[in-house]
C-alpha positions as a Python dict, from the first residue, in 0.01 Angstrom:
ca = {
    (1, 'X'): (0, 0, 0),
    (2, 'X'): (-313, -24, -225),
    (3, 'X'): (-443, 311, -332),
    (4, 'X'): (-616, 429, -615),
    (5, 'X'): (-353, 668, -877),
    (6, 'X'): (-575, 958, -729),
    (7, 'X'): (-535, 929, -385),
    (8, 'X'): (-153, 802, -420),
    (9, 'X'): (-122, 1119, -580),
    (10, 'X'): (-300, 1330, -286),
    (11, 'X'): (-84, 1185, -35),
    (12, 'X'): (277, 1243, -231),
    (13, 'X'): (140, 1619, -301),
    (14, 'X'): (71, 1659, 70),
    (15, 'X'): (-309, 1690, 12),
    (16, 'X'): (-396, 1460, 287),
    (17, 'X'): (-314, 1511, 672),
    (18, 'X'): (-98, 1310, 893),
    (19, 'X'): (-403, 1108, 1005),
    (20, 'X'): (-541, 1039, 646),
    (21, 'X'): (-168, 868, 530),
    (22, 'X'): (-148, 675, 890),
    (23, 'X'): (-495, 553, 801),
    (24, 'X'): (-427, 461, 441),
    (25, 'X'): (-371, 66, 362),
    (26, 'X'): (-5, 44, 394),
    (27, 'X'): (201, -314, 473),
    (28, 'X'): (433, -231, 718),
    (29, 'X'): (427, 32, 943),
    (30, 'X'): (435, 403, 744),
    (31, 'X'): (554, 628, 1078),
    (32, 'X'): (905, 594, 976),
    (33, 'X'): (850, 702, 653),
    (34, 'X'): (603, 1056, 682),
    (35, 'X'): (830, 1287, 646),
    (36, 'X'): (1027, 1159, 296),
    (37, 'X'): (691, 1154, 215),
    (38, 'X'): (572, 1487, 251),
    (39, 'X'): (780, 1755, 52),
    (40, 'X'): (564, 2044, 224),
    (41, 'X'): (368, 2085, 560),
    (42, 'X'): (117, 1842, 627),
    (43, 'X'): (-248, 1983, 617),
    (44, 'X'): (-358, 2016, 1026),
    (45, 'X'): (-731, 1930, 901),
    (46, 'X'): (-804, 1612, 696),
    (47, 'X'): (-900, 1705, 326),
    (48, 'X'): (-1155, 1543, 177),
    (49, 'X'): (-1194, 1533, -234),
}
């Protein structure tokens, strides 16, 4: 994945929706890892900060 430290912390802190996580610049398929990335329920709607 290529991203900024801010975006990485937002993603790992469950501050991005599932759609936002999937749309990030991954080097491969992130789907198998979604459950492991979110330690809290993911937001239903996109969060834009």
